[in-house]
VOMARTOR-351652 format. One record per residue (C-alpha): y, z, x. Coordinates in nm, 3 decimals. Last residue first. Layout:
! VOMARTOR-351652
@north: Y | up: Z | east: X
...
This chain:
! VOMARTOR-351652
@north: 9.198 | up: 1.301 | east: -0.912
@north: 9.278 | up: 1.521 | east: -0.612
@north: 9.501 | up: 1.813 | east: -0.715
@north: 9.862 | up: 1.804 | east: -0.577
@north: 9.925 | up: 1.988 | east: -0.231
@north: 10.042 | up: 2.359 | east: -0.291
@north: 10.410 | up: 2.429 | east: -0.284
@north: 10.538 | up: 2.541 | east: 0.060
@north: 10.568 | up: 2.917 | east: 0.063
@north: 10.934 | up: 3.029 | east: 0.045
@north: 11.108 | up: 3.121 | east: 0.388
@north: 11.192 | up: 3.495 | east: 0.392
@north: 11.469 | up: 3.722 | east: 0.265
@north: 11.393 | up: 4.099 | east: 0.228
@north: 11.627 | up: 4.269 | east: -0.009
@north: 11.742 | up: 4.644 | east: 0.036
@north: 11.954 | up: 4.789 | east: -0.222
@north: 12.194 | up: 5.084 | east: -0.153
@north: 12.376 | up: 5.370 | east: -0.315
@north: 12.655 | up: 5.479 | east: -0.094
@north: 12.951 | up: 5.320 | east: -0.271
@north: 12.944 | up: 5.599 | east: -0.558
@north: 12.952 | up: 5.905 | east: -0.300
@north: 12.809 | up: 6.148 | east: -0.558
@north: 12.493 | up: 5.907 | east: -0.557
@north: 12.284 | up: 5.682 | east: -0.781
@north: 11.946 | up: 5.655 | east: -0.624
@north: 11.849 | up: 5.384 | east: -0.410
@north: 11.668 | up: 5.041 | east: -0.472
@north: 11.443 | up: 4.927 | east: -0.211
@north: 11.244 | up: 4.619 | east: -0.144
@north: 11.403 | up: 4.339 | east: -0.368
@north: 11.237 | up: 4.019 | east: -0.253
@north: 11.461 | up: 3.708 | east: -0.184
@north: 11.308 | up: 3.356 | east: -0.165
@north: 11.374 | up: 3.048 | east: 0.062
@north: 11.310 | up: 2.683 | east: 0.048
@north: 11.583 | up: 2.624 | east: -0.197
@north: 11.891 | up: 2.842 | east: -0.152
@north: 11.898 | up: 3.202 | east: -0.301
@north: 12.177 | up: 3.257 | east: -0.524
@north: 12.441 | up: 3.517 | east: -0.384
@north: 12.317 | up: 3.880 | east: -0.372
@north: 12.272 | up: 4.067 | east: -0.725
@north: 12.351 | up: 4.440 | east: -0.703
@north: 12.592 | up: 4.654 | east: -0.495
@north: 12.557 | up: 4.866 | east: -0.183
@north: 12.395 | up: 4.596 | east: 0.030
@north: 12.126 | up: 4.595 | east: 0.287
@north: 12.004 | up: 4.235 | east: 0.327
@north: 11.701 | up: 4.210 | east: 0.549
@north: 11.598 | up: 3.893 | east: 0.734
@north: 11.240 | up: 3.776 | east: 0.789
@north: 11.070 | up: 3.505 | east: 1.001
@north: 11.319 | up: 3.470 | east: 1.292
@north: 11.542 | up: 3.205 | east: 1.453
@north: 11.630 | up: 2.972 | east: 1.189
@north: 11.621 | up: 3.271 | east: 0.965
@north: 11.945 | up: 3.397 | east: 1.118
@north: 12.123 | up: 3.100 | east: 0.976
@north: 11.971 | up: 3.164 | east: 0.610
@north: 12.098 | up: 3.507 | east: 0.640
@north: 12.455 | up: 3.436 | east: 0.766
@north: 12.474 | up: 3.204 | east: 0.481
@north: 12.361 | up: 3.442 | east: 0.224
@north: 12.606 | up: 3.696 | east: 0.349
@north: 12.877 | up: 3.424 | east: 0.334
@north: 12.783 | up: 3.370 | east: -0.022
@north: 12.776 | up: 3.736 | east: -0.093
@north: 13.131 | up: 3.778 | east: 0.032
@north: 13.262 | up: 4.136 | east: 0.094
@north: 13.634 | up: 4.119 | east: 0.205
@north: 13.710 | up: 4.019 | east: 0.556
@north: 13.808 | up: 4.267 | east: 0.834
@north: 14.068 | up: 4.198 | east: 1.087
@north: 14.242 | up: 4.494 | east: 1.040
@north: 14.073 | up: 4.682 | east: 1.312
@north: 13.867 | up: 5.003 | east: 1.250
@north: 13.555 | up: 4.907 | east: 1.456
@north: 13.257 | up: 4.985 | east: 1.243
@north: 12.959 | up: 5.158 | east: 1.388
@north: 12.613 | up: 5.046 | east: 1.480
@north: 12.704 | up: 4.725 | east: 1.588
@north: 12.661 | up: 4.335 | east: 1.555
@north: 13.006 | up: 4.188 | east: 1.470
@north: 13.082 | up: 3.931 | east: 1.192
@north: 13.369 | up: 4.155 | east: 1.056
@north: 13.312 | up: 4.174 | east: 0.699
@north: 12.926 | up: 4.067 | east: 0.721
@north: 12.814 | up: 4.331 | east: 0.949
@north: 12.507 | up: 4.247 | east: 1.168
@north: 12.316 | up: 4.565 | east: 1.210
@north: 12.261 | up: 4.771 | east: 1.531
@north: 11.984 | up: 5.006 | east: 1.583
@north: 12.008 | up: 5.388 | east: 1.615
@north: 11.819 | up: 5.446 | east: 1.270
@north: 12.072 | up: 5.723 | east: 1.148
@north: 12.358 | up: 5.515 | east: 1.303
@north: 12.247 | up: 5.206 | east: 1.125
@north: 12.199 | up: 5.385 | east: 0.810
@north: 12.536 | up: 5.511 | east: 0.824
@north: 12.682 | up: 5.155 | east: 0.903
@north: 12.593 | up: 5.026 | east: 0.551
@north: 12.889 | up: 5.218 | east: 0.366
@north: 13.158 | up: 5.112 | east: 0.605
@north: 13.017 | up: 4.757 | east: 0.653
@north: 12.989 | up: 4.657 | east: 0.281
@north: 12.763 | up: 4.488 | east: 0.346
@north: 12.504 | up: 4.503 | east: 0.610
@north: 12.299 | up: 4.209 | east: 0.744
@north: 11.975 | up: 4.350 | east: 0.940
@north: 11.763 | up: 4.168 | east: 1.184
@north: 11.413 | up: 4.330 | east: 1.186
@north: 11.313 | up: 4.631 | east: 1.420
@north: 11.430 | up: 4.903 | east: 1.163
@north: 11.171 | up: 4.765 | east: 0.895
@north: 10.887 | up: 4.984 | east: 1.000
@north: 10.802 | up: 5.084 | east: 0.644
@north: 10.873 | up: 5.466 | east: 0.716
@north: 11.166 | up: 5.353 | east: 0.909
@north: 11.332 | up: 5.170 | east: 0.646
@north: 11.253 | up: 5.415 | east: 0.356
@north: 11.395 | up: 5.694 | east: 0.593
@north: 11.704 | up: 5.508 | east: 0.640
@north: 11.725 | up: 5.431 | east: 0.252
@north: 11.691 | up: 5.803 | east: 0.190
@north: 11.950 | up: 5.918 | east: 0.450
@north: 12.181 | up: 5.682 | east: 0.330
@north: 12.166 | up: 5.759 | east: -0.042
@north: 12.490 | up: 5.989 | east: -0.016
@north: 12.560 | up: 6.304 | east: -0.200
@north: 12.245 | up: 6.320 | east: -0.399
@north: 12.294 | up: 6.564 | east: -0.677
@north: 12.134 | up: 6.907 | east: -0.749
@north: 12.183 | up: 7.077 | east: -0.395
@north: 12.523 | up: 6.927 | east: -0.359
@north: 12.624 | up: 7.043 | east: -0.695
@north: 12.518 | up: 7.396 | east: -0.656
@north: 12.674 | up: 7.424 | east: -0.314
@north: 13.002 | up: 7.272 | east: -0.438
@north: 13.008 | up: 7.502 | east: -0.749
@north: 12.938 | up: 7.828 | east: -0.527
@north: 13.238 | up: 7.731 | east: -0.315
@north: 13.435 | up: 7.662 | east: -0.650
@north: 13.386 | up: 8.002 | east: -0.784
@north: 13.454 | up: 8.142 | east: -0.441
@north: 13.794 | up: 7.948 | east: -0.413
@north: 13.883 | up: 8.133 | east: -0.733
@north: 13.828 | up: 8.471 | east: -0.610
@north: 13.952 | up: 8.394 | east: -0.267
@north: 14.296 | up: 8.322 | east: -0.407
@north: 14.310 | up: 8.633 | east: -0.598
@north: 14.220 | up: 8.825 | east: -0.303
@north: 14.467 | up: 8.635 | east: -0.069
@north: 14.750 | up: 8.697 | east: -0.310
@north: 14.662 | up: 9.063 | east: -0.340
@north: 14.638 | up: 9.105 | east: 0.022
@north: 14.969 | up: 8.932 | east: 0.087
@north: 15.118 | up: 9.172 | east: -0.168
@north: 14.959 | up: 9.467 | east: 0.032
@north: 15.100 | up: 9.401 | east: 0.360
@north: 15.005 | up: 9.704 | east: 0.522
@north: 15.254 | up: 9.971 | east: 0.637
@north: 15.259 | up: 9.977 | east: 1.023
@north: 14.929 | up: 9.973 | east: 1.199
@north: 15.001 | up: 9.721 | east: 1.452
@north: 15.280 | up: 9.504 | east: 1.277
@north: 15.262 | up: 9.208 | east: 1.510
@north: 14.864 | up: 9.196 | east: 1.479
@north: 14.921 | up: 9.219 | east: 1.108
@north: 15.118 | up: 8.914 | east: 1.105
@north: 14.907 | up: 8.724 | east: 1.331
@north: 14.614 | up: 8.731 | east: 1.100
@north: 14.860 | up: 8.648 | east: 0.806
@north: 14.993 | up: 8.354 | east: 0.993
@north: 14.664 | up: 8.232 | east: 1.094
@north: 14.503 | up: 8.264 | east: 0.739
@north: 14.806 | up: 8.066 | east: 0.599
@north: 14.766 | up: 7.796 | east: 0.870
@north: 14.407 | up: 7.749 | east: 0.751
@north: 14.530 | up: 7.756 | east: 0.397
@north: 14.758 | up: 7.477 | east: 0.411
@north: 14.516 | up: 7.311 | east: 0.642
@north: 14.303 | up: 7.274 | east: 0.309
@north: 14.544 | up: 7.000 | east: 0.216
@north: 14.356 | up: 6.742 | east: 0.466
@north: 14.002 | up: 6.814 | east: 0.326
@north: 14.121 | up: 6.819 | east: -0.017
@north: 14.252 | up: 6.442 | east: 0.025
@north: 14.582 | up: 6.339 | east: 0.161
@north: 14.758 | up: 6.001 | east: 0.153
@north: 14.847 | up: 5.884 | east: 0.511
@north: 15.190 | up: 5.840 | east: 0.660
@north: 15.478 | up: 5.946 | east: 0.465
@north: 15.336 | up: 6.124 | east: 0.155
@north: 15.084 | up: 6.338 | east: 0.327
@north: 15.274 | up: 6.370 | east: 0.662
@north: 15.591 | up: 6.488 | east: 0.479
@north: 15.354 | up: 6.762 | east: 0.299
@north: 15.206 | up: 6.854 | east: 0.630
@north: 15.557 | up: 6.918 | east: 0.779
@north: 15.682 | up: 7.096 | east: 0.461
@north: 15.392 | up: 7.336 | east: 0.495
@north: 15.416 | up: 7.391 | east: 0.856
@north: 15.805 | up: 7.479 | east: 0.829
@north: 15.723 | up: 7.722 | east: 0.548
@north: 15.429 | up: 7.875 | east: 0.755
@north: 15.632 | up: 7.898 | east: 1.079
@north: 15.955 | up: 8.044 | east: 0.918
@north: 15.759 | up: 8.323 | east: 0.759
@north: 15.589 | up: 8.364 | east: 1.073
@north: 15.934 | up: 8.408 | east: 1.256
@north: 16.022 | up: 8.660 | east: 1.010
@north: 15.766 | up: 8.897 | east: 1.077
@north: 15.852 | up: 9.157 | east: 0.796
@north: 15.893 | up: 8.844 | east: 0.572
@north: 15.534 | up: 8.755 | east: 0.560
@north: 15.475 | up: 8.858 | east: 0.199
@north: 15.803 | up: 8.689 | east: 0.097
@north: 15.697 | up: 8.366 | east: 0.259
@north: 15.377 | up: 8.402 | east: 0.050
@north: 15.544 | up: 8.480 | east: -0.260
@north: 15.764 | up: 8.157 | east: -0.214
@north: 15.454 | up: 7.936 | east: -0.181
@north: 15.303 | up: 8.086 | east: -0.509
@north: 15.639 | up: 8.002 | east: -0.689
@north: 15.649 | up: 7.644 | east: -0.536
@north: 15.290 | up: 7.607 | east: -0.659
@north: 15.359 | up: 7.735 | east: -0.999
@north: 15.673 | up: 7.532 | east: -1.037
@north: 15.479 | up: 7.206 | east: -0.936
@north: 15.193 | up: 7.330 | east: -1.168
@north: 15.472 | up: 7.329 | east: -1.433
@north: 15.569 | up: 6.958 | east: -1.391
@north: 15.193 | up: 6.863 | east: -1.505
@north: 15.246 | up: 6.966 | east: -1.858
@north: 15.003 | up: 7.263 | east: -1.972
@north: 14.681 | up: 7.162 | east: -2.126
@north: 14.476 | up: 7.447 | east: -2.016
@north: 14.206 | up: 7.229 | east: -1.815
@north: 14.424 | up: 7.215 | east: -1.493
@north: 14.488 | up: 7.570 | east: -1.481
@north: 14.318 | up: 7.651 | east: -1.146
@north: 14.254 | up: 7.299 | east: -0.974
@north: 14.058 | up: 6.989 | east: -1.047
@north: 13.815 | up: 6.810 | east: -0.793
@north: 13.773 | up: 6.447 | east: -0.828
@north: 13.554 | up: 6.347 | east: -0.533
@north: 13.366 | up: 6.672 | east: -0.485
@north: 13.259 | up: 6.697 | east: -0.848
@north: 13.228 | up: 7.032 | east: -1.029
@north: 13.104 | up: 7.014 | east: -1.360
@north: 12.830 | up: 7.294 | east: -1.370
@north: 13.009 | up: 7.534 | east: -1.203
@north: 13.365 | up: 7.483 | east: -1.390
@north: 13.612 | up: 7.366 | east: -1.153
@north: 13.863 | up: 7.511 | east: -0.923
@north: 14.083 | up: 7.418 | east: -0.619
@north: 14.325 | up: 7.708 | east: -0.587
@north: 14.516 | up: 7.672 | east: -0.252
@north: 14.490 | up: 7.290 | east: -0.260
@north: 14.578 | up: 7.256 | east: -0.634
@north: 14.881 | up: 7.462 | east: -0.585
@north: 14.999 | up: 7.248 | east: -0.282
@north: 14.919 | up: 6.929 | east: -0.476
@north: 15.163 | up: 7.055 | east: -0.754
@north: 15.409 | up: 7.145 | east: -0.461
@north: 15.363 | up: 6.787 | east: -0.303
@north: 15.437 | up: 6.630 | east: -0.660
@north: 15.739 | up: 6.820 | east: -0.709
@north: 15.873 | up: 6.722 | east: -0.352
@north: 15.790 | up: 6.354 | east: -0.430
@north: 15.978 | up: 6.386 | east: -0.777
@north: 16.298 | up: 6.556 | east: -0.595
@north: 16.301 | up: 6.282 | east: -0.344
@north: 16.213 | up: 6.324 | east: 0.026
@north: 16.029 | up: 5.995 | east: 0.086
@north: 15.899 | up: 5.897 | east: 0.403
@north: 15.734 | up: 5.560 | east: 0.502
@north: 15.618 | up: 5.584 | east: 0.839
@north: 15.359 | up: 5.305 | east: 0.844
@north: 15.095 | up: 5.426 | east: 1.044
@north: 14.835 | up: 5.227 | east: 1.220
@north: 14.515 | up: 5.322 | east: 1.033
@north: 14.356 | up: 4.979 | east: 0.989
@north: 14.423 | up: 4.920 | east: 1.364
@north: 14.576 | up: 4.609 | east: 1.495
@north: 14.889 | up: 4.779 | east: 1.636
@north: 14.671 | up: 5.009 | east: 1.836
@north: 14.641 | up: 5.351 | east: 1.726
@north: 14.833 | up: 5.670 | east: 1.822
@north: 14.553 | up: 5.899 | east: 1.936
@north: 14.528 | up: 5.865 | east: 2.310
@north: 14.881 | up: 5.905 | east: 2.408
@north: 14.927 | up: 6.176 | east: 2.131
@north: 14.668 | up: 6.372 | east: 2.256
@north: 14.765 | up: 6.353 | east: 2.602
@north: 15.126 | up: 6.401 | east: 2.535
@north: 15.003 | up: 6.744 | east: 2.328
@north: 14.814 | up: 6.858 | east: 2.652
@north: 15.113 | up: 6.795 | east: 2.868
@north: 15.333 | up: 6.980 | east: 2.641
@north: 15.083 | up: 7.269 | east: 2.591
@north: 15.040 | up: 7.308 | east: 2.980
@north: 15.390 | up: 7.321 | east: 3.030
@north: 15.450 | up: 7.552 | east: 2.763
@north: 15.188 | up: 7.787 | east: 2.932
@north: 15.338 | up: 7.753 | east: 3.261
@north: 15.699 | up: 7.821 | east: 3.133
@north: 15.570 | up: 8.141 | east: 2.949
@north: 15.359 | up: 8.221 | east: 3.263
@north: 15.658 | up: 8.215 | east: 3.510
@north: 15.892 | up: 8.433 | east: 3.263
@north: 16.186 | up: 8.302 | east: 3.111
@north: 16.534 | up: 8.466 | east: 3.132
@north: 16.786 | up: 8.256 | east: 2.994
@north: 17.147 | up: 8.280 | east: 3.138
@north: 17.502 | up: 8.415 | east: 3.077
@north: 17.740 | up: 8.326 | east: 3.344
@north: 17.916 | up: 8.598 | east: 3.596
@north: 17.614 | up: 8.587 | east: 3.834
@north: 17.523 | up: 8.876 | east: 4.070
@north: 17.763 | up: 9.150 | east: 3.944
@north: 17.645 | up: 9.077 | east: 3.582
@north: 17.682 | up: 8.820 | east: 3.307
@north: 17.458 | up: 8.893 | east: 3.012
@north: 17.115 | up: 8.774 | east: 3.027
@north: 16.977 | up: 8.594 | east: 2.726
@north: 16.592 | up: 8.665 | east: 2.672
@north: 16.280 | up: 8.436 | east: 2.580
@north: 15.983 | up: 8.685 | east: 2.591
@north: 15.862 | up: 8.548 | east: 2.245
@north: 15.963 | up: 8.239 | east: 2.067
@north: 15.686 | up: 8.040 | east: 2.271
@north: 15.441 | up: 8.195 | east: 2.058
@north: 15.567 | up: 8.119 | east: 1.737
@north: 15.694 | up: 7.781 | east: 1.772
@north: 15.354 | up: 7.701 | east: 1.951
@north: 15.191 | up: 7.828 | east: 1.643
@north: 15.384 | up: 7.555 | east: 1.424
@north: 15.307 | up: 7.277 | east: 1.697
@north: 14.948 | up: 7.364 | east: 1.690
@north: 14.928 | up: 7.361 | east: 1.324
@north: 15.076 | up: 6.998 | east: 1.316
@north: 14.840 | up: 6.858 | east: 1.574
@north: 14.555 | up: 7.025 | east: 1.393
@north: 14.678 | up: 6.841 | east: 1.094
@north: 14.665 | up: 6.524 | east: 1.297
@north: 14.291 | up: 6.615 | east: 1.399
@north: 14.110 | up: 6.805 | east: 1.679
@north: 14.331 | up: 6.742 | east: 1.998
@north: 14.607 | up: 6.956 | east: 1.852
@north: 14.377 | up: 7.245 | east: 1.847
@north: 14.259 | up: 7.193 | east: 2.211
@north: 14.641 | up: 7.191 | east: 2.313
@north: 14.713 | up: 7.500 | east: 2.126
@north: 14.407 | up: 7.650 | east: 2.322
@north: 14.547 | up: 7.548 | east: 2.648
@north: 14.887 | up: 7.709 | east: 2.553
@north: 14.701 | up: 8.038 | east: 2.474
@north: 14.520 | up: 8.039 | east: 2.789
@north: 14.859 | up: 7.954 | east: 2.986
@north: 15.052 | up: 8.199 | east: 2.770
@north: 14.831 | up: 8.499 | east: 2.790
@north: 15.065 | up: 8.732 | east: 2.603
@north: 15.011 | up: 9.128 | east: 2.675
@north: 15.209 | up: 9.327 | east: 2.432
@north: 15.196 | up: 9.084 | east: 2.150
@north: 14.827 | up: 9.029 | east: 2.158
@north: 14.698 | up: 8.678 | east: 2.096
@north: 14.335 | up: 8.584 | east: 2.198
@north: 14.196 | up: 8.649 | east: 1.837
@north: 14.469 | up: 8.448 | east: 1.684
@north: 14.384 | up: 8.153 | east: 1.918
@north: 14.027 | up: 8.201 | east: 1.866
@north: 14.082 | up: 8.151 | east: 1.484
@north: 14.295 | up: 7.841 | east: 1.543
@north: 14.007 | up: 7.704 | east: 1.745
@north: 13.743 | up: 7.780 | east: 1.481
@north: 13.960 | up: 7.610 | east: 1.214
@north: 14.013 | up: 7.283 | east: 1.423
@north: 13.647 | up: 7.276 | east: 1.500
@north: 13.584 | up: 7.272 | east: 1.117
@north: 13.849 | up: 7.009 | east: 1.070
@north: 13.669 | up: 6.772 | east: 1.304
@north: 13.393 | up: 6.696 | east: 1.007
@north: 13.064 | up: 6.788 | east: 0.909
@north: 13.083 | up: 6.909 | east: 0.567
@north: 12.863 | up: 7.221 | east: 0.522
@north: 13.117 | up: 7.412 | east: 0.677
@north: 13.486 | up: 7.316 | east: 0.660
@north: 13.466 | up: 7.170 | east: 0.299
@north: 13.179 | up: 7.415 | east: 0.206
@north: 13.164 | up: 7.766 | east: 0.310
@north: 13.476 | up: 7.805 | east: 0.474
@north: 13.687 | up: 7.581 | east: 0.264
@north: 13.526 | up: 7.678 | east: -0.087
@north: 13.537 | up: 8.047 | east: -0.012
@north: 13.213 | up: 8.252 | east: 0.025
@north: 13.272 | up: 8.365 | east: 0.372
@north: 13.655 | up: 8.445 | east: 0.278
@north: 13.530 | up: 8.717 | east: 0.067
@north: 13.381 | up: 8.910 | east: 0.358
@north: 13.713 | up: 8.910 | east: 0.556
@north: 13.890 | up: 9.019 | east: 0.236
@north: 13.657 | up: 9.314 | east: 0.196
@north: 13.711 | up: 9.398 | east: 0.566
@north: 14.081 | up: 9.450 | east: 0.523
@north: 14.279 | up: 9.217 | east: 0.763
@north: 14.345 | up: 9.218 | east: 1.121
@north: 14.086 | up: 8.944 | east: 1.208
@north: 13.885 | up: 9.004 | east: 1.504
@north: 13.519 | up: 9.047 | east: 1.456
@north: 13.480 | up: 8.887 | east: 1.089
@north: 13.710 | up: 8.581 | east: 1.176
@north: 13.549 | up: 8.522 | east: 1.521
@north: 13.211 | up: 8.535 | east: 1.372
@north: 13.297 | up: 8.297 | east: 1.078
@north: 13.436 | up: 8.046 | east: 1.337
@north: 13.098 | up: 8.070 | east: 1.520
@north: 12.921 | up: 7.992 | east: 1.213
@north: 13.122 | up: 7.686 | east: 1.144
@north: 13.099 | up: 7.537 | east: 1.509
@north: 12.710 | up: 7.614 | east: 1.519
@north: 12.660 | up: 7.434 | east: 1.161
@north: 12.850 | up: 7.150 | east: 1.263
@north: 12.674 | up: 7.121 | east: 1.592
@north: 12.331 | up: 7.141 | east: 1.403
@north: 12.459 | up: 6.897 | east: 1.128
@north: 12.551 | up: 6.638 | east: 1.389
@north: 12.269 | up: 6.672 | east: 1.626
@north: 12.017 | up: 6.592 | east: 1.343
@north: 12.166 | up: 6.220 | east: 1.417
@north: 11.929 | up: 6.160 | east: 1.694
@north: 12.023 | up: 6.144 | east: 2.054
@north: 11.945 | up: 6.492 | east: 2.149
@north: 12.125 | up: 6.658 | east: 2.465
@north: 12.349 | up: 6.365 | east: 2.554
@north: 12.428 | up: 6.327 | east: 2.186
@north: 12.550 | up: 6.679 | east: 2.174
@north: 12.807 | up: 6.583 | east: 2.463
@north: 12.916 | up: 6.279 | east: 2.263
@north: 12.957 | up: 6.506 | east: 1.947
@north: 13.192 | up: 6.728 | east: 2.119
@north: 13.385 | up: 6.444 | east: 2.262
@north: 13.411 | up: 6.295 | east: 1.939
@north: 13.535 | up: 6.616 | east: 1.785
@north: 13.812 | up: 6.647 | east: 2.061
@north: 13.923 | up: 6.275 | east: 2.055
@north: 14.222 | up: 6.282 | east: 1.824
@north: 14.195 | up: 6.062 | east: 1.495
@north: 14.354 | up: 5.728 | east: 1.429
@north: 14.019 | up: 5.578 | east: 1.442
@north: 14.121 | up: 5.269 | east: 1.626
@north: 14.174 | up: 5.495 | east: 1.922
@north: 13.766 | up: 5.535 | east: 1.929
@north: 13.736 | up: 5.183 | east: 2.062
@north: 13.825 | up: 5.293 | east: 2.436
@north: 14.115 | up: 5.490 | east: 2.596
@north: 14.011 | up: 5.859 | east: 2.549
@north: 13.665 | up: 5.810 | east: 2.440
@north: 13.578 | up: 5.552 | east: 2.699
@north: 13.744 | up: 5.783 | east: 2.967
@north: 13.534 | up: 6.077 | east: 2.855
@north: 13.202 | up: 5.898 | east: 2.890
@north: 12.999 | up: 5.564 | east: 2.765
@north: 13.099 | up: 5.621 | east: 2.402
@north: 12.830 | up: 5.519 | east: 2.151
@north: 12.721 | up: 5.857 | east: 2.050
@north: 13.091 | up: 5.964 | east: 1.993
@north: 13.156 | up: 5.656 | east: 1.776
@north: 12.797 | up: 5.714 | east: 1.603
@north: 12.897 | up: 6.087 | east: 1.517
@north: 13.227 | up: 6.005 | east: 1.389
@north: 13.088 | up: 5.749 | east: 1.163
@north: 12.818 | up: 5.985 | east: 1.051
@north: 13.066 | up: 6.220 | east: 0.881
@north: 13.251 | up: 5.946 | east: 0.731
@north: 12.974 | up: 5.762 | east: 0.596
@north: 12.797 | up: 6.039 | east: 0.441
@north: 12.518 | up: 6.302 | east: 0.532
@north: 12.288 | up: 6.410 | east: 0.265
@north: 12.354 | up: 6.801 | east: 0.183
@north: 12.084 | up: 7.023 | east: 0.066
@north: 11.951 | up: 7.088 | east: 0.455
@north: 12.312 | up: 7.129 | east: 0.540
@north: 12.363 | up: 7.411 | east: 0.268
@north: 12.053 | up: 7.598 | east: 0.340
@north: 12.167 | up: 7.613 | east: 0.735
@north: 12.514 | up: 7.698 | east: 0.624
@north: 12.386 | up: 7.979 | east: 0.397
@north: 12.174 | up: 8.097 | east: 0.691
@north: 12.499 | up: 8.091 | east: 0.902
@north: 12.663 | up: 8.307 | east: 0.652
@north: 12.413 | up: 8.571 | east: 0.646
@north: 12.375 | up: 8.579 | east: 1.015
@north: 12.765 | up: 8.604 | east: 1.030
@north: 12.752 | up: 8.914 | east: 0.800
@north: 12.507 | up: 9.085 | east: 1.023
@north: 12.688 | up: 8.996 | east: 1.356
@north: 13.030 | up: 9.065 | east: 1.230
@north: 12.932 | up: 9.436 | east: 1.124
@north: 12.731 | up: 9.474 | east: 1.439
@north: 13.000 | up: 9.361 | east: 1.679
@north: 13.169 | up: 9.699 | east: 1.767
@north: 13.475 | up: 9.916 | east: 1.674
@north: 13.597 | up: 9.673 | east: 1.403
@north: 13.938 | up: 9.676 | east: 1.274
@north: 14.106 | up: 9.635 | east: 0.935
@north: 13.904 | up: 9.886 | east: 0.746
@north: 13.949 | up: 9.870 | east: 0.384
@north: 13.587 | up: 9.790 | east: 0.277
@north: 13.445 | up: 10.086 | east: 0.488
@north: 13.717 | up: 10.310 | east: 0.388
@north: 13.665 | up: 10.247 | east: 0.030
@north: 13.269 | up: 10.291 | east: 0.081
@north: 13.321 | up: 10.608 | east: 0.238
@north: 13.569 | up: 10.741 | east: -0.045
@north: 13.332 | up: 10.636 | east: -0.291
@north: 13.049 | up: 10.822 | east: -0.121
């Protein structure tokens, strides 16, 4: 019995789909429960609003989405979903489907022991960060897994693989970096230097037609991604390109690497906004965690050494991500989690390349220890999301819908925080910071700071054309109400994990005229 159990848990290949299907069904159920507990926040709903408002592929590629600084693939998927069902519920449905499909591809095709494949399902990244949270990174993870499942060293499908790498690059900036690293691995195959012979006395490269065609497909796709992603000069996210390669910066990067691979906090105190990492509560000097991260990084490079190109790919990929994080845009855990996605891909490809040769026991031990920490964090994340309101936007939108307020003019501030409610209600709001009426915020750099006096002036101006105006704020105390008007607080939201997404809704109307003086 024990021997059979050991063989079952240690198996690296699946002879049929049933194990993957049953385990995926359990994971899919966990995703549905997690999404039911999770209140969508602005970053999730913003992407859905942009995708839904686009008129088509041309608009997505060249229109206002370019202000986002994100590639188009996730927006295109959400655009297509919104054409099936326009309501915001399409977003968690798509996210659940993508995460569940990624789990199936991993379970069915990854060449690592079955026990590790199962443990990954409960890890923080697969279960929560790239599962319950509805972001483009989940789609990137799925496509990376599909690429690994497609790859076979004896029959490489270069055109199909190049197409997948293009799609990966179109999911996020980190997807682009991972696609570039995987392309380096893929196109290092089948390149041969032919020695001089009777037909030609010069050395020459032999490149198969499929190899060249795949490279052309990937290169063209990468060019399209870059052309349609680099934001205009007036975008909030126009890159500054301030790279710093000092020792202090590198030490910080490796400390962050350690924290990204081993995110950890106690089950009752976990907070998605301010997550700690394994060892952060031990009282150790911060510099030691840079050393821990560097040693952990070297251990992974050593574990992949039997396929040297994969050690190179992982090392270069990590350094490229570090450069982006301190050179272009500061990273959160959702960004640094791509260290882990690239690692899974390299380990998967390593085992495919080895094809049954002595197993990578060091890699298995490292991954097992990493997953144990991540599972504790994944459970904490799910539990916290169940017990704490993540964002109050869904509750505020429900209040407005239940009280038939969505047809009234609404002034929202701050714009990023109030736009999720506009997207859920599928009605435009007037945003104070831009003076624009829309459901989504255009990410240009002409935005003003929140100004309660200006909001009140805009509301008074609207009252010349209507009887009521709603002020949707994520802070207390609107500006003093001018004479002749009155403001009534209709709704005060709950405190939320996303601290800026707790709302107040005020109704501003003309005040009733004073009663006539009593007759003597």
